[in-house]
N, C-alpha and C positions, 0 to 999 in steps of 0.2 A: 511516412505519413503524405498523402499527396497533398498539393496546394490548396484544393478547396477546404480539407480537412483543416489546415493550418490557417487560413484565412478566418473560417468560421471561430475557431479557438481564439484567435488574435480579437475578432469582434465582441465575444463574450467577454473577454479580459478586459477589454476596454470599456464594456458597459458596466462589469462589475467594481473596475476602480474608479470610474464617474460616479457611482452611487456612493461607494465607500467615502469618496472626499467628498460630495454632498453633506453626509451623515457626519463627517467630522467637522464641517463648517455650521451645522446646526446644533452639535453637541452642546456647546455652553449656552444653548437657549432651551435645552431640554433639562428640568430640574432633577429628574431621578436617575439620570443617566451616570453611573459611577459614583452615586451615593447611595446604595441601598444598603443594607441591614449585614447582607452577606460580604460587604465590600471589605478588603482589609488594608489596614493604611499602618504603616509603624514608621516610627521616625527616633532617631538615636545617633547621637555624636554627629550629627551633619549628614547623616547617610538615611535616607528616606524608601521604603520599599512599598508599592503599591500593587495590590492582587484584585482585580474587580472580579470575584468568582460569581456572586449573584449577577451580576450585569451579564457576564460571561454566557452563564446558563441560560438567561433569558432571549438573549440574542440567539443561541443554538436553537433554542425552542422556536423562536419566531422564524428563523431562516429555515428549518426543519420542516415548517407548516407550509411555508411560500413555496419552498422547491419542489416538495412533495403536491 
């Protein structure tokens, strides 16, 4: 990989990480993120498991639309 290609990759990765960081900071203020009907949360004997299926699908659809 040439140096210009590597530089572009690092810049894009930095922008993506910045956007993810901002979304993580704002996520507690968005009431629907992680609390949709298709998100699964199980708690038993002090062990909890959370699988945000519906949130993941919606995020995937939105990202696919934005990228394309």
